[in-house]
Phi, psi and omega in degrees: 000137181282123175286141174250117189247148179262121182295337177280345183264118179309327181288329177293317175294321175296325173291329175297322185288324170305312185293321183297314173305327185270003177094008186281162169267130180236129176273131187229158178271149171231182178282004173239284184224181173287145178234162171255122192245143174208150174290103182301341181273348181275125179313119170091352184293311187292328182293331181290328180293311184300311185294323182290320177284336189058046179272131178302133187290351172281358186251106184295154174277142168275169184243130172257150189225164173232079178107171188297324180294323173287329171300315180295329187291326179261333187233002184060213182274130178289142179287171194306309197293315176298318186295322181294323173286326177293317184298327183274320192243003176262138354288141181167193189268061188228120172256132176247124177261113189231167173298137174294155170288137181296130185100347173266090186245019175298144184278106180253017188087180179095352181075182176319312177301331179291355184275342182251349172230172176218137169273123185223140184218141179249109189273156179258071177212126179296321182292316181289328176287330179294319183295312179298323178294328175283320187254324188121179175307138185238138172279122190225124168229170189300146178272078177202154168303143191298135181091350179250163191292145179306149178279139183245351180220148179312317184300316180296323176297318178300305173317313186276330185239347178243348185270187187296331181270358184272184187297153182304140183050027179291330181297331177278338177273325184278115189282326185195160171237113179267107195280114177242027180078190182295132166234087189241038175279170176283131180309153186291149172287131176258115188236126167277137182233109174231107184065234182267355179276144174234152173208126174282122181271325176204110178290134187219230185298322182263115174302129181296326174309316182289326185283323185294354183267351186277000000 
């Protein structure tokens, strides 16, 4: 059974931290939409997200972080192009796909190419940042079955992923939903940065035309 926790209650956030440390999947509010979060270092946790979303293994999971030290832990020192975008739009709805830091070798999906890069974002949301501060960088993707619209409320997460219409055995895979009210922002813009070159992989909350001028 999926627990429903209150993000305004410190006890609810503390319980979410416990579950994440145990390797459970927790749906969390973010500054864009609800996400499915796991500790990527916990054995089997990432695989649960792929099963819960019915997400193709070829599509890697991004990582959310809380501050520069966690950015460096997964991506090392950002190169100039990525650093310029990060300085302008972090914390916020921007995901940067950058080379991984040597030693950050957790499997986030994406096959062999996914071993060399990581999508990283520093969100502008106090709850998810508190979870990252307590647990560490979190692998997080939108809380919806693959190919369907993102969930914007806790009730929608439950209906889509733990209800009768959700994927098979989803209720057993989703440990808890941390209810943070309505999260109806636009998904993040995703930009790949390799040296001085940048490429928009998905336009979202931050217009690419504005970013390309930085």
